[in-house]
C-alpha positions as CSV (number, residue, x, y, z in Angstrom):
1,X,-18.6,-6.6,-0.4
2,X,-14.8,-7.0,-0.8
3,X,-13.4,-10.3,-2.0
4,X,-9.6,-10.9,-1.5
5,X,-7.9,-13.7,-3.4
6,X,-4.3,-14.7,-3.1
7,X,-2.3,-16.7,-5.6
8,X,1.3,-17.5,-6.5
9,X,2.3,-19.8,-3.7
10,X,4.2,-23.0,-4.4
11,X,7.3,-25.1,-3.6
12,X,10.7,-23.5,-3.8
13,X,14.2,-24.4,-2.6
14,X,15.9,-22.3,0.1
15,X,17.4,-19.2,-1.4
16,X,14.8,-19.1,-4.2
17,X,12.1,-16.5,-4.9
18,X,8.4,-16.4,-5.2
19,X,5.9,-13.6,-6.0
20,X,2.5,-13.7,-4.4
21,X,-0.4,-11.8,-5.9
22,X,-3.5,-10.6,-4.2
23,X,-6.6,-9.4,-6.1
24,X,-9.1,-7.4,-4.2
25,X,-12.5,-7.2,-5.8
26,X,-14.0,-4.0,-4.4
27,X,-17.8,-3.5,-4.8
28,X,-17.4,-0.1,-3.1
29,X,-15.0,2.8,-3.8
30,X,-13.3,2.8,-0.5
31,X,-9.5,2.9,-0.2
32,X,-7.7,0.2,1.8
33,X,-4.4,-0.5,3.4
34,X,-3.3,-3.9,2.2
35,X,-1.3,-6.4,4.2
36,X,0.3,-9.8,4.1
37,X,0.2,-12.2,7.0
38,X,1.4,-15.8,7.3
39,X,0.7,-18.8,9.5
40,X,2.8,-21.8,9.9
41,X,1.5,-25.2,11.2
42,X,1.1,-25.1,14.9
43,X,2.0,-21.4,15.0
44,X,-0.1,-18.3,15.4
45,X,-0.7,-15.9,12.5
46,X,2.0,-13.2,12.2
47,X,2.3,-10.0,10.3
48,X,4.5,-9.9,7.2
49,X,4.1,-6.6,5.5
50,X,1.6,-3.8,4.7
51,X,1.3,-1.0,2.2
52,X,-0.9,2.1,2.3
53,X,-3.4,2.8,-0.4
54,X,-1.1,5.3,-2.2
55,X,1.8,2.9,-1.9
56,X,3.9,5.5,-0.2
57,X,4.1,3.8,3.2
58,X,5.2,0.3,3.8
59,X,6.0,-1.7,6.8
60,X,7.8,-5.0,7.2
61,X,8.2,-7.4,10.1
62,X,11.9,-7.6,11.0
63,X,12.5,-11.2,9.7
64,X,11.3,-10.0,6.2
65,X,13.2,-6.8,5.9
66,X,15.6,-6.8,3.1
67,X,14.1,-10.0,1.6
68,X,10.5,-9.3,1.0
69,X,9.0,-6.4,-1.0
70,X,5.3,-5.4,-1.0
71,X,3.9,-3.3,-3.8
72,X,0.5,-2.5,-5.3
73,X,-1.1,-1.6,-8.6
74,X,-4.4,0.2,-7.8
75,X,-5.5,0.2,-11.4
76,X,-5.6,-3.6,-11.2
77,X,-6.7,-3.8,-7.6
78,X,-3.7,-6.0,-7.0
79,X,-1.1,-6.3,-4.3
80,X,2.2,-8.2,-4.7
81,X,4.6,-9.7,-2.3
82,X,8.0,-10.4,-3.8
83,X,9.8,-12.9,-1.7
84,X,13.6,-13.4,-2.2
85,X,16.2,-15.4,-0.3
86,X,13.5,-17.7,1.0
87,X,14.3,-19.8,4.1
88,X,12.6,-23.0,5.3
89,X,11.3,-20.9,8.2
90,X,9.2,-18.9,5.7
91,X,7.1,-22.0,5.0
92,X,3.5,-21.1,5.9
93,X,0.1,-20.2,4.5
94,X,0.2,-16.6,3.4
95,X,-2.9,-14.5,3.7
96,X,-3.7,-11.2,2.0
97,X,-5.9,-8.8,4.0
98,X,-7.5,-5.4,3.5
99,X,-8.0,-2.7,6.1
100,X,-10.5,0.2,5.8
101,X,-9.2,3.6,6.7
102,X,-11.9,3.9,9.3
103,X,-10.9,0.9,11.3
104,X,-7.8,-0.2,13.2
105,X,-8.0,-3.9,12.2
106,X,-7.9,-5.7,8.9
107,X,-11.4,-6.4,7.8
108,X,-11.2,-8.7,4.8
109,X,-9.1,-11.8,4.4
110,X,-8.3,-14.1,1.6
111,X,-8.3,-17.9,1.7
112,X,-4.5,-18.1,1.8
113,X,-1.9,-19.6,-0.5
114,X,0.6,-22.2,0.6
115,X,4.3,-21.4,0.4
116,X,6.7,-24.3,1.0
117,X,10.5,-23.7,1.2
118,X,12.6,-26.8,1.1
119,X,16.1,-27.1,2.6
C-alpha cells in the first residue's frame, strides 16, 4: 500500500513563493513517477508537473513553465514543488500523485493541500 501526503500549502500574496512537499510512504519497493495536479473551485483537475523516478525527466504544464520547479529526494521518499511568482489564478487545491511504471495513469493520490494566492 502506498500513502501519499501533501503539505506546505497556505496563503500568499501574488508574486510570492511557496514550496509544497509530498511524502510517499511505500510499503513496496516499486519505483514511481510522481506528479502534481491542482483543482480550483468549479474547475476540473489539471496537470501541473511530473518527475521521473530518477529525477532526470520533468514535465510542466505551459502555465507553470518558468515559475514552478518539481524535484525529488528518493532517500526521503519526498517530492517537492517550488512555486514562484504565484498568481491569483494559481489558487487551488494541489494534489500529489504517484504512477507505477507498469501503468499509464497515476494510481495513488494524496488528500490535497490548499494554496491561496491573494491579489
